[in-house]
Every structure is written in structure tokens, then in C-alpha cells.
DOKOL-321443 format. One record per residue: residue number from 1; residue in one letter; x, y, z of N, C-alpha, C, CB in turn. Coordinates in steps of 0.2 Angstrom, whole numbers, always signed. Glycine has a CB too. Example, Ala and Ser with C-alpha at 12.3 -4.5 7.8 and 13.67 -1.06 7.14 Angstrom:
2
+-----+--------+-------+-------+-------+-------+-------+-------+-------+-------+-------+-------+-------+-------+
! num ! residu !  n.xx !  n.yy !  n.zz ! ca.xx ! ca.yy ! ca.zz !  c.xx !  c.yy !  c.zz ! cb.xx ! cb.yy ! cb.zz !
+-----+--------+-------+-------+-------+-------+-------+-------+-------+-------+-------+-------+-------+-------+
!   1 !      a !   +66 !   -28 !   +39 !   +62 !   -22 !   +39 !   +66 !   -16 !   +39 !   +57 !   -22 !   +45 !
!   2 !      s !   +64 !   -11 !   +35 !   +68 !    -5 !   +36 !   +64 !    +0 !   +39 !   +70 !    -3 !   +29 !
+-----+--------+-------+-------+-------+-------+-------+-------+-------+-------+-------+-------+-------+-------+
END
This chain:
148
+-----+--------+-------+-------+-------+-------+-------+-------+-------+-------+-------+-------+-------+-------+
! num ! residu !  n.xx !  n.yy !  n.zz ! ca.xx ! ca.yy ! ca.zz !  c.xx !  c.yy !  c.zz ! cb.xx ! cb.yy ! cb.zz !
+-----+--------+-------+-------+-------+-------+-------+-------+-------+-------+-------+-------+-------+-------+
!   1 !      m !   -59 !  -352 !  +282 !   -61 !  -353 !  +289 !   -69 !  -354 !  +288 !   -60 !  -348 !  +294 !
!   2 !      k !   -71 !  -359 !  +292 !   -78 !  -360 !  +293 !   -82 !  -355 !  +297 !   -80 !  -368 !  +295 !
!   3 !      f !   -88 !  -353 !  +295 !   -92 !  -349 !  +299 !   -99 !  -350 !  +298 !   -90 !  -341 !  +298 !
!   4 !      k !  -103 !  -347 !  +302 !  -110 !  -347 !  +301 !  -112 !  -340 !  +302 !  -114 !  -352 !  +306 !
!   5 !      i !  -118 !  -338 !  +299 !  -121 !  -331 !  +299 !  -126 !  -331 !  +304 !  -123 !  -328 !  +293 !
!   6 !      e !  -126 !  -327 !  +309 !  -132 !  -327 !  +314 !  -134 !  -319 !  +316 !  -129 !  -330 !  +321 !
!   7 !      t !  -140 !  -318 !  +317 !  -142 !  -312 !  +319 !  -143 !  -312 !  +327 !  -149 !  -310 !  +316 !
!   8 !      l !  -138 !  -308 !  +330 !  -138 !  -308 !  +337 !  -143 !  -303 !  +340 !  -131 !  -306 !  +340 !
!   9 !      p !  -146 !  -304 !  +345 !  -151 !  -299 !  +348 !  -147 !  -293 !  +352 !  -155 !  -302 !  +353 !
!  10 !      n !  -150 !  -288 !  +354 !  -147 !  -283 !  +358 !  -146 !  -287 !  +365 !  -151 !  -276 !  +359 !
!  11 !      y !  -140 !  -285 !  +368 !  -139 !  -288 !  +374 !  -138 !  -283 !  +380 !  -132 !  -292 !  +374 !
!  12 !      h !  -142 !  -284 !  +385 !  -141 !  -280 !  +391 !  -136 !  -284 !  +395 !  -148 !  -279 !  +395 !
!  13 !      v !  -130 !  -280 !  +397 !  -125 !  -284 !  +400 !  -122 !  -280 !  +407 !  -119 !  -285 !  +396 !
!  14 !      a !  -120 !  -284 !  +411 !  -116 !  -281 !  +417 !  -108 !  -282 !  +415 !  -117 !  -284 !  +424 !
!  15 !      y !  -104 !  -278 !  +416 !   -97 !  -279 !  +414 !   -92 !  -276 !  +419 !   -96 !  -276 !  +407 !
!  16 !      l !   -86 !  -278 !  +418 !   -80 !  -276 !  +421 !   -75 !  -274 !  +415 !   -77 !  -281 !  +426 !
!  17 !      r !   -71 !  -268 !  +416 !   -67 !  -266 !  +411 !   -60 !  -266 !  +414 !   -68 !  -259 !  +408 !
!  18 !      r !   -55 !  -268 !  +409 !   -48 !  -268 !  +411 !   -45 !  -264 !  +405 !   -45 !  -275 !  +411 !
!  19 !      v !   -40 !  -260 !  +407 !   -36 !  -256 !  +402 !   -29 !  -258 !  +403 !   -37 !  -248 !  +403 !
!  20 !      g !   -26 !  -260 !  +397 !   -19 !  -262 !  +397 !   -18 !  -267 !  +392 !   -17 !  -265 !  +404 !
!  21 !      p !   -12 !  -270 !  +391 !   -10 !  -274 !  +386 !   -15 !  -281 !  +386 !    -3 !  -276 !  +386 !
!  22 !      y !   -17 !  -283 !  +380 !   -21 !  -289 !  +380 !   -16 !  -295 !  +382 !   -24 !  -290 !  +373 !
!  23 !      g !   -19 !  -300 !  +386 !   -15 !  -306 !  +388 !   -18 !  -309 !  +394 !    -8 !  -304 !  +389 !
!  24 !      p !   -14 !  -312 !  +398 !   -17 !  -316 !  +403 !   -21 !  -312 !  +408 !   -11 !  -320 !  +407 !
!  25 !      a !   -19 !  -306 !  +409 !   -23 !  -302 !  +414 !   -30 !  -301 !  +412 !   -20 !  -295 !  +414 !
!  26 !      n !   -32 !  -302 !  +406 !   -39 !  -302 !  +404 !   -43 !  -307 !  +407 !   -40 !  -302 !  +396 !
!  27 !      n !   -40 !  -313 !  +407 !   -43 !  -319 !  +411 !   -45 !  -317 !  +418 !   -38 !  -325 !  +410 !
!  28 !      a !   -40 !  -314 !  +421 !   -42 !  -312 !  +428 !   -48 !  -308 !  +429 !   -36 !  -308 !  +431 !
!  29 !      v !   -49 !  -303 !  +424 !   -55 !  -299 !  +424 !   -61 !  -304 !  +423 !   -55 !  -294 !  +419 !
!  30 !      m !   -61 !  -308 !  +418 !   -66 !  -313 !  +417 !   -68 !  -317 !  +423 !   -65 !  -317 !  +411 !
!  31 !      e !   -63 !  -319 !  +427 !   -64 !  -323 !  +433 !   -67 !  -319 !  +438 !   -57 !  -326 !  +435 !
!  32 !      k !   -65 !  -313 !  +439 !   -68 !  -308 !  +444 !   -75 !  -307 !  +442 !   -64 !  -301 !  +444 !
!  33 !      l !   -77 !  -307 !  +436 !   -84 !  -306 !  +434 !   -88 !  -313 !  +435 !   -85 !  -305 !  +426 !
!  34 !      k !   -85 !  -318 !  +434 !   -88 !  -325 !  +435 !   -89 !  -326 !  +443 !   -84 !  -330 !  +433 !
!  35 !      k !   -85 !  -323 !  +447 !   -85 !  -324 !  +454 !   -91 !  -319 !  +456 !   -79 !  -321 !  +458 !
!  36 !      w !   -92 !  -313 !  +454 !   -97 !  -309 !  +455 !  -104 !  -312 !  +453 !   -97 !  -302 !  +452 !
!  37 !      a !  -104 !  -315 !  +447 !  -110 !  -318 !  +444 !  -112 !  -324 !  +448 !  -109 !  -320 !  +437 !
!  38 !      k !  -107 !  -328 !  +451 !  -109 !  -334 !  +455 !  -112 !  -332 !  +461 !  -102 !  -338 !  +456 !
!  39 !      k !  -110 !  -327 !  +465 !  -113 !  -324 !  +471 !  -120 !  -322 !  +470 !  -108 !  -319 !  +474 !
!  40 !      k !  -121 !  -320 !  +464 !  -128 !  -318 !  +462 !  -132 !  -323 !  +459 !  -128 !  -312 !  +457 !
!  41 !      n !  -130 !  -329 !  +459 !  -133 !  -335 !  +456 !  -135 !  -334 !  +449 !  -140 !  -336 !  +460 !
!  42 !      l !  -130 !  -331 !  +445 !  -132 !  -329 !  +438 !  -127 !  -333 !  +433 !  -130 !  -322 !  +437 !
!  43 !      l !  -123 !  -337 !  +436 !  -118 !  -340 !  +432 !  -120 !  -347 !  +428 !  -112 !  -342 !  +436 !
!  44 !      a !  -125 !  -351 !  +432 !  -126 !  -357 !  +429 !  -129 !  -358 !  +422 !  -132 !  -360 !  +434 !
!  45 !      s !  -133 !  -353 !  +420 !  -135 !  -353 !  +413 !  -133 !  -347 !  +409 !  -143 !  -354 !  +413 !
!  46 !      a !  -127 !  -344 !  +411 !  -125 !  -338 !  +408 !  -123 !  -338 !  +401 !  -120 !  -335 !  +413 !
!  47 !      t !  -123 !  -332 !  +398 !  -120 !  -331 !  +392 !  -114 !  -325 !  +394 !  -124 !  -328 !  +386 !
!  48 !      l !  -108 !  -327 !  +393 !  -103 !  -323 !  +394 !  -100 !  -320 !  +388 !   -97 !  -326 !  +398 !
!  49 !      i !   -98 !  -314 !  +388 !   -95 !  -310 !  +382 !   -89 !  -307 !  +384 !  -100 !  -306 !  +379 !
!  50 !      a !   -83 !  -308 !  +380 !   -77 !  -304 !  +381 !   -77 !  -299 !  +375 !   -71 !  -309 !  +381 !
!  51 !      i !   -75 !  -293 !  +376 !   -75 !  -288 !  +371 !   -68 !  -285 !  +371 !   -80 !  -283 !  +371 !
!  52 !      p !   -63 !  -287 !  +366 !   -57 !  -283 !  +365 !   -59 !  -277 !  +361 !   -52 !  -287 !  +362 !
!  53 !      q !   -59 !  -271 !  +365 !   -62 !  -265 !  +362 !   -57 !  -262 !  +357 !   -63 !  -260 !  +367 !
!  54 !      d !   -51 !  -263 !  +357 !   -46 !  -259 !  +353 !   -42 !  -264 !  +349 !   -42 !  -255 !  +357 !
!  55 !      n !   -40 !  -262 !  +343 !   -35 !  -266 !  +339 !   -28 !  -264 !  +342 !   -36 !  -264 !  +331 !
!  56 !      p !   -25 !  -270 !  +344 !   -18 !  -268 !  +347 !   -13 !  -266 !  +342 !   -16 !  -275 !  +351 !
!  57 !      e !   -14 !  -267 !  +335 !   -10 !  -265 !  +330 !   -10 !  -257 !  +329 !   -11 !  -268 !  +324 !
!  58 !      t !   -15 !  -254 !  +331 !   -16 !  -247 !  +330 !   -17 !  -243 !  +337 !   -22 !  -246 !  +326 !
!  59 !      t !   -18 !  -247 !  +342 !   -19 !  -243 !  +349 !   -13 !  -245 !  +353 !   -26 !  -245 !  +352 !
!  60 !      p !   -10 !  -241 !  +357 !    -4 !  -242 !  +361 !    -7 !  -248 !  +366 !    -2 !  -236 !  +365 !
!  61 !      p !    -3 !  -253 !  +367 !    -5 !  -258 !  +372 !    -7 !  -256 !  +379 !    +1 !  -263 !  +373 !
!  62 !      d !    -4 !  -250 !  +382 !    -7 !  -248 !  +388 !   -14 !  -245 !  +388 !    -2 !  -243 !  +391 !
!  63 !      n !   -16 !  -243 !  +382 !   -23 !  -240 !  +381 !   -28 !  -245 !  +378 !   -22 !  -234 !  +376 !
!  64 !      c !   -26 !  -251 !  +377 !   -31 !  -256 !  +375 !   -36 !  -258 !  +380 !   -28 !  -263 !  +373 !
!  65 !      r !   -43 !  -258 !  +379 !   -48 !  -259 !  +383 !   -51 !  -266 !  +382 !   -54 !  -254 !  +382 !
!  66 !      f !   -52 !  -269 !  +388 !   -55 !  -276 !  +387 !   -61 !  -276 !  +392 !   -50 !  -282 !  +389 !
!  67 !      d !   -67 !  -278 !  +390 !   -73 !  -279 !  +394 !   -75 !  -286 !  +395 !   -79 !  -275 !  +391 !
!  68 !      a !   -76 !  -288 !  +401 !   -79 !  -295 !  +402 !   -86 !  -294 !  +404 !   -75 !  -298 !  +408 !
!  69 !      c !   -90 !  -297 !  +401 !   -98 !  -296 !  +401 !  -102 !  -302 !  +403 !  -100 !  -292 !  +395 !
!  70 !      i !  -107 !  -301 !  +406 !  -112 !  -306 !  +407 !  -119 !  -304 !  +405 !  -112 !  -309 !  +414 !
!  71 !      v !  -122 !  -307 !  +401 !  -129 !  -305 !  +398 !  -134 !  -306 !  +404 !  -131 !  -309 !  +392 !
!  72 !      l !  -138 !  -301 !  +405 !  -143 !  -301 !  +410 !  -150 !  -299 !  +407 !  -142 !  -295 !  +415 !
!  73 !      s !  -155 !  -301 !  +410 !  -162 !  -300 !  +408 !  -163 !  -292 !  +409 !  -168 !  -304 !  +412 !
!  74 !      r !  -167 !  -289 !  +405 !  -168 !  -282 !  +405 !  -171 !  -280 !  +412 !  -173 !  -280 !  +400 !
!  75 !      d !  -174 !  -284 !  +415 !  -177 !  -282 !  +422 !  -173 !  -284 !  +428 !  -184 !  -286 !  +423 !
!  76 !      y !  -167 !  -286 !  +427 !  -162 !  -288 !  +432 !  -160 !  -281 !  +435 !  -156 !  -292 !  +430 !
!  77 !      a !  -161 !  -280 !  +441 !  -159 !  -274 !  +445 !  -152 !  -275 !  +447 !  -164 !  -272 !  +450 !
!  78 !      l !  -147 !  -271 !  +445 !  -140 !  -271 !  +447 !  -140 !  -266 !  +454 !  -135 !  -268 !  +442 !
!  79 !      d !  -135 !  -268 !  +458 !  -134 !  -264 !  +464 !  -129 !  -258 !  +464 !  -133 !  -269 !  +470 !
!  80 !      g !  -126 !  -257 !  +458 !  -121 !  -252 !  +458 !  -114 !  -254 !  +459 !  -123 !  -246 !  +463 !
!  81 !      s !  -113 !  -261 !  +460 !  -106 !  -263 !  +462 !  -103 !  -265 !  +455 !  -107 !  -270 !  +466 !
!  82 !      i !  -106 !  -265 !  +449 !  -104 !  -267 !  +443 !  -107 !  -262 !  +438 !  -105 !  -274 !  +441 !
!  83 !      c !  -103 !  -261 !  +432 !  -106 !  -257 !  +427 !  -111 !  -261 !  +422 !  -100 !  -255 !  +422 !
!  84 !      e !  -115 !  -257 !  +419 !  -120 !  -260 !  +414 !  -120 !  -256 !  +408 !  -127 !  -261 !  +417 !
!  85 !      k !  -122 !  -260 !  +402 !  -123 !  -256 !  +396 !  -127 !  -261 !  +391 !  -116 !  -255 !  +393 !
!  86 !      e !  -128 !  -258 !  +385 !  -132 !  -262 !  +380 !  -127 !  -263 !  +374 !  -138 !  -258 !  +378 !
!  87 !      l !  -127 !  -269 !  +372 !  -123 !  -271 !  +366 !  -128 !  -271 !  +360 !  -119 !  -277 !  +367 !
!  88 !      s !  -127 !  -268 !  +354 !  -131 !  -268 !  +349 !  -131 !  -275 !  +345 !  -129 !  -263 !  +344 !
!  89 !      g !  -136 !  -278 !  +344 !  -136 !  -284 !  +340 !  -136 !  -283 !  +332 !  -143 !  -288 !  +341 !
!  90 !      g !  -137 !  -288 !  +328 !  -137 !  -287 !  +321 !  -134 !  -293 !  +318 !  -132 !  -281 !  +319 !
!  91 !      k !  -132 !  -293 !  +312 !  -129 !  -298 !  +308 !  -121 !  -299 !  +310 !  -130 !  -298 !  +301 !
!  92 !      y !  -120 !  -306 !  +311 !  -113 !  -307 !  +313 !  -111 !  -314 !  +310 !  -112 !  -308 !  +321 !
!  93 !      l !  -104 !  -314 !  +308 !  -101 !  -320 !  +306 !   -99 !  -323 !  +313 !   -95 !  -319 !  +301 !
!  94 !      i !  -100 !  -330 !  +314 !   -98 !  -333 !  +320 !   -93 !  -339 !  +318 !  -105 !  -336 !  +323 !
!  95 !      y !   -87 !  -338 !  +321 !   -82 !  -343 !  +320 !   -81 !  -347 !  +327 !   -75 !  -339 !  +318 !
!  96 !      d !   -81 !  -353 !  +327 !   -80 !  -357 !  +333 !   -73 !  -359 !  +333 !   -84 !  -364 !  +332 !
!  97 !      v !   -70 !  -357 !  +339 !   -63 !  -357 !  +340 !   -61 !  -360 !  +347 !   -60 !  -350 !  +339 !
!  98 !      k !   -56 !  -364 !  +346 !   -53 !  -367 !  +353 !   -50 !  -361 !  +357 !   -47 !  -373 !  +351 !
!  99 !      h !   -51 !  -361 !  +363 !   -49 !  -355 !  +367 !   -42 !  -356 !  +370 !   -54 !  -353 !  +372 !
! 100 !      t !   -37 !  -356 !  +366 !   -30 !  -355 !  +368 !   -27 !  -349 !  +365 !   -26 !  -362 !  +366 !
! 101 !      a !   -22 !  -346 !  +368 !   -19 !  -340 !  +365 !   -17 !  -341 !  +358 !   -13 !  -338 !  +370 !
! 102 !      e !   -14 !  -347 !  +356 !   -12 !  -348 !  +350 !   -18 !  -349 !  +345 !    -8 !  -355 !  +349 !
! 103 !      d !   -23 !  -352 !  +347 !   -29 !  -353 !  +342 !   -33 !  -346 !  +341 !   -34 !  -358 !  +345 !
! 104 !      i !   -33 !  -343 !  +346 !   -36 !  -336 !  +346 !   -32 !  -332 !  +341 !   -37 !  -333 !  +353 !
! 105 !      q !   -26 !  -331 !  +342 !   -21 !  -327 !  +338 !   -22 !  -329 !  +331 !   -14 !  -328 !  +340 !
! 106 !      e !   -22 !  -336 !  +329 !   -22 !  -339 !  +323 !   -29 !  -337 !  +320 !   -21 !  -346 !  +323 !
! 107 !      a !   -34 !  -337 !  +324 !   -41 !  -336 !  +321 !   -41 !  -328 !  +319 !   -46 !  -337 !  +327 !
! 108 !      y !   -39 !  -324 !  +323 !   -39 !  -317 !  +321 !   -35 !  -315 !  +315 !   -37 !  -312 !  +327 !
! 109 !      t !   -29 !  -319 !  +314 !   -25 !  -318 !  +308 !   -29 !  -320 !  +302 !   -19 !  -322 !  +309 !
! 110 !      n !   -33 !  -326 !  +303 !   -36 !  -328 !  +297 !   -43 !  -326 !  +296 !   -37 !  -336 !  +298 !
! 111 !      i !   -46 !  -323 !  +301 !   -53 !  -321 !  +300 !   -54 !  -315 !  +295 !   -56 !  -318 !  +307 !
! 112 !      f !   -50 !  -310 !  +295 !   -51 !  -304 !  +291 !   -49 !  -306 !  +284 !   -46 !  -299 !  +293 !
! 113 !      p !   -44 !  -310 !  +282 !   -44 !  -312 !  +275 !   -50 !  -316 !  +273 !   -38 !  -316 !  +274 !
! 114 !      s !   -53 !  -320 !  +277 !   -59 !  -324 !  +276 !   -65 !  -319 !  +275 !   -60 !  -329 !  +281 !
! 115 !      l !   -65 !  -314 !  +279 !   -71 !  -310 !  +278 !   -71 !  -306 !  +272 !   -70 !  -304 !  +284 !
! 116 !      l !   -65 !  -304 !  +269 !   -65 !  -301 !  +263 !   -66 !  -305 !  +257 !   -58 !  -297 !  +262 !
! 117 !      s !   -62 !  -311 !  +257 !   -63 !  -316 !  +252 !   -70 !  -319 !  +251 !   -58 !  -322 !  +253 !
! 118 !      n !   -74 !  -318 !  +256 !   -81 !  -320 !  +256 !   -86 !  -315 !  +254 !   -83 !  -324 !  +262 !
! 119 !      g !   -83 !  -309 !  +253 !   -87 !  -303 !  +251 !   -91 !  -299 !  +256 !   -92 !  -305 !  +246 !
! 120 !      f !   -89 !  -300 !  +263 !   -92 !  -297 !  +268 !   -88 !  -291 !  +270 !   -92 !  -302 !  +274 !
! 121 !      q !   -92 !  -286 !  +273 !   -89 !  -280 !  +275 !   -90 !  -279 !  +283 !   -91 !  -273 !  +271 !
! 122 !      m !   -85 !  -278 !  +287 !   -86 !  -277 !  +294 !   -90 !  -271 !  +296 !   -79 !  -277 !  +297 !
! 123 !      d !   -95 !  -272 !  +300 !   -99 !  -266 !  +303 !   -95 !  -263 !  +308 !  -106 !  -269 !  +305 !
! 124 !      n !   -97 !  -257 !  +310 !   -93 !  -253 !  +315 !   -96 !  -254 !  +322 !   -94 !  -245 !  +313 !
! 125 !      k !   -95 !  -260 !  +324 !   -97 !  -263 !  +331 !   -91 !  -267 !  +333 !  -104 !  -267 !  +331 !
! 126 !      p !   -91 !  -268 !  +340 !   -85 !  -272 !  +342 !   -86 !  -279 !  +341 !   -85 !  -271 !  +350 !
! 127 !      i !   -80 !  -282 !  +340 !   -80 !  -290 !  +339 !   -81 !  -293 !  +346 !   -73 !  -292 !  +337 !
! 128 !      l !   -85 !  -298 !  +346 !   -87 !  -301 !  +353 !   -84 !  -308 !  +353 !   -95 !  -301 !  +353 !
! 129 !      e !   -82 !  -310 !  +359 !   -80 !  -317 !  +360 !   -85 !  -320 !  +365 !   -73 !  -318 !  +363 !
! 130 !      r !   -89 !  -325 !  +362 !   -95 !  -327 !  +366 !   -94 !  -334 !  +369 !  -102 !  -326 !  +362 !
! 131 !      y !   -96 !  -335 !  +375 !   -96 !  -341 !  +378 !  -103 !  -342 !  +381 !   -90 !  -341 !  +384 !
! 132 !      f !  -106 !  -348 !  +380 !  -112 !  -350 !  +383 !  -113 !  -358 !  +383 !  -118 !  -347 !  +379 !
! 133 !      g !  -118 !  -360 !  +387 !  -119 !  -367 !  +388 !  -112 !  -370 !  +390 !  -121 !  -370 !  +381 !
! 134 !      d !  -110 !  -376 !  +387 !  -104 !  -380 !  +389 !   -98 !  -376 !  +387 !  -104 !  -387 !  +387 !
! 135 !      k !   -98 !  -371 !  +383 !   -92 !  -367 !  +381 !   -89 !  -363 !  +387 !   -94 !  -362 !  +376 !
! 136 !      i !   -93 !  -362 !  +392 !   -91 !  -359 !  +398 !   -86 !  -363 !  +402 !   -97 !  -356 !  +403 !
! 137 !      h !   -87 !  -370 !  +402 !   -83 !  -374 !  +406 !   -78 !  -378 !  +401 !   -87 !  -379 !  +409 !
! 138 !      k !   -79 !  -378 !  +394 !   -74 !  -381 !  +390 !   -70 !  -375 !  +386 !   -78 !  -385 !  +385 !
! 139 !      p !   -64 !  -377 !  +384 !   -60 !  -372 !  +381 !   -62 !  -370 !  +374 !   -53 !  -374 !  +381 !
! 140 !      y !   -68 !  -368 !  +372 !   -70 !  -365 !  +366 !   -74 !  -359 !  +367 !   -74 !  -371 !  +362 !
! 141 !      c !   -74 !  -355 !  +361 !   -78 !  -349 !  +361 !   -80 !  -347 !  +354 !   -74 !  -343 !  +364 !
! 142 !      e !   -84 !  -343 !  +353 !   -86 !  -340 !  +347 !   -84 !  -333 !  +346 !   -94 !  -341 !  +346 !
! 143 !      i !   -80 !  -332 !  +341 !   -78 !  -325 !  +339 !   -84 !  -323 !  +334 !   -71 !  -325 !  +336 !
! 144 !      c !   -87 !  -317 !  +336 !   -92 !  -315 !  +332 !   -90 !  -308 !  +329 !   -99 !  -313 !  +337 !
! 145 !      i !   -90 !  -308 !  +322 !   -88 !  -302 !  +319 !   -94 !  -299 !  +316 !   -83 !  -304 !  +313 !
! 146 !      p !   -95 !  -292 !  +318 !  -101 !  -289 !  +315 !  -100 !  -287 !  +308 !  -102 !  -282 !  +319 !
! 147 !      i !  -106 !  -288 !  +304 !  -105 !  -287 !  +297 !  -111 !  -283 !  +294 !  -105 !  -294 !  +292 !
! 148 !      k !  -110 !  -279 !  +289 !  -116 !  -275 !  +286 !  -120 !  -279 !  +282 !  -113 !  -269 !  +282 !
+-----+--------+-------+-------+-------+-------+-------+-------+-------+-------+-------+-------+-------+-------+
END
């Protein structure tokens, strides 16, 4: 698989969390976040991040956590209607993937063997799915794998 290496900054994000099996319901959470962001005039130049917090092969599906996030400036004051947190930056392998269920599944199947065969070790941070620029409106995302 083709990838690039990028050092991501620390991100200050607003987010919504869903707990349950990964799948179409995750999209509903992202759409709810986008609706909130649009009302706040934040969506036009946004960086959106989806974070599947748990490995569904080792976590029961009903306990899998999914965070839909939007990157905010540090000085943006939230009104308490949404959660906020900091995401740690660092070195990441970036894979550009068509955003369909099949392509995402195939990417996750192939990423980990690619990671190992290229001599990389995953860092203990969440995997990020990043959308920005025209990727918000087109069916592509970047899967960002944290590495040491």
C-alpha cells in the first residue's frame, strides 16, 4: 500500500461520541457533528476527524467507541453543547483511501501487514480518519496510523 509520512500537530477538537457496533450509525454521528458545525459557521474550511477508538476484533461490538471530531482553534469558546478534547500529534503514516465500507475494510486489512513489512511500529495513540478540503465533499479520507 502507498503511504506518506507526516508529522501531525496537536489538535484541539469538539466531538460527539457513539458507543456501539461500527457501521452506518457512525455516519449519523458525523452528520450530527457537521450540522452543529454548520450552525456555528465552522464547516466551510473544516478538518474533520473520525476516531474508531476500539479494535472490533478484541472489543465487544456493543462497547466500541466512535468519536466524530472537528478541529477548532485553541481560542474557540465552546458553549457546553458539545464535548472537547486534545488529540496528540506526532509521526503518522497517511494512507489515502476511497471512503466506502469495502475500501475502508480492505485498507484496514492491508495497512497492518504494510506497517510491519516496512519496518514501522505503531504508537499507542488512536488511529485517525481525516477529512479536509475537498475530501469533506468527495468520498475519500486519509487513514492516519500513529508510529514510533
